[in-house]
C-alpha positions in Angstrom: 112.6 53.3 -60.2 109.1 53.5 -58.9 107.8 54.8 -55.5 104.9 52.9 -54.1 102.4 54.6 -52.0 102.1 53.2 -48.5 99.2 52.9 -46.3 101.2 53.8 -43.2 101.4 57.5 -42.2 104.7 58.6 -40.7 104.4 61.2 -37.9 107.2 63.8 -38.2 106.9 64.6 -34.5 107.4 61.0 -33.6 110.6 60.8 -35.7 111.9 64.1 -34.1 111.2 62.9 -30.6 112.8 59.5 -31.3 115.9 61.3 -32.7 116.1 63.6 -29.6 115.8 60.6 -27.3 118.7 58.8 -29.1 120.9 61.9 -28.9 120.2 62.4 -25.2 120.9 58.7 -24.5 124.2 58.9 -26.4 125.2 62.1 -24.4 124.3 60.5 -21.1 126.4 57.4 -22.1 129.3 59.6 -23.0 129.0 61.6 -19.8 129.0 58.4 -17.7 132.0 56.9 -19.4 133.9 60.2 -19.0 133.1 60.3 -15.3 134.1 56.7 -14.8 137.4 57.3 -16.6 138.1 60.2 -14.3 137.2 58.4 -11.1 140.6 56.6 -10.7 142.7 59.5 -11.8 144.0 62.6 -10.0 145.7 65.7 -11.2 149.5 65.8 -10.8 151.9 68.7 -11.0 155.6 68.1 -11.6 158.2 70.9 -11.6 161.5 70.3 -13.1 164.8 71.0 -11.4 165.5 73.9 -13.7 162.1 75.5 -12.7 163.0 75.0 -9.1 166.4 76.7 -9.7 164.7 79.6 -11.5 162.2 80.0 -8.6 165.0 80.1 -6.0 167.0 82.6 -8.1 163.9 84.8 -8.4 163.4 84.7 -4.6 167.0 85.8 -4.1 166.6 88.6 -6.6 163.5 89.9 -4.8 165.3 89.9 -1.4 168.4 91.6 -3.0 166.2 94.3 -4.5 164.8 95.1 -1.1 168.3 95.2 0.3 169.4 97.5 -2.5 166.4 99.8 -1.9 167.6 100.4 1.6 171.1 101.1 0.4 169.8 103.5 -2.3 167.7 105.3 0.3 170.8 105.7 2.5 172.9 107.0 -0.4 170.2 109.4 -1.4 170.0 110.8 2.1 173.8 111.3 2.0 173.6 113.0 -1.3 170.9 115.4 -0.1 172.9 116.2 3.0 176.1 116.6 0.8 178.0 114.1 2.9 178.3 111.2 0.3 181.9 110.4 -0.5 182.3 107.1 -2.4 186.1 107.4 -2.4 187.9 107.6 -5.7 190.1 104.7 -5.0 187.2 102.4 -4.3 185.4 103.6 -7.5 188.6 102.9 -9.6 189.1 99.5 -8.1 185.5 98.4 -8.8 185.7 99.8 -12.4 188.9 97.8 -13.0 187.4 94.6 -11.5 184.3 95.0 -13.7 186.3 95.6 -16.8 188.5 92.6 -16.1 185.4 90.4 -15.6 183.9 91.7 -18.8 187.2 91.0 -20.8 187.5 87.6 -19.2 183.9 86.8 -20.3 184.4 88.1 -23.8 187.5 86.0 -24.4 185.8 82.8 -23.1 
């Protein structure tokens, strides 16, 4: 293979400028096509029924926590004043109910 000398001089700055122009044109073209593809579309959010149920349950828990906070404050005040009496019968009934529910759930 033989390389022939040419009479034409190639200017490196011209090649660089030409390459930069081509890249800029390609980027501009890509940007325009991307914008035109977005023009007819809009964002959409879809929440499943399960997510809605979880959100509703979370709201109920928050309101229950606030209700419980009031009850806890009331009981604390009664404890501090030494006037709290839960009633042994009520405590025993609730314990039996909770144990029964636990056993029922364990056997299922």
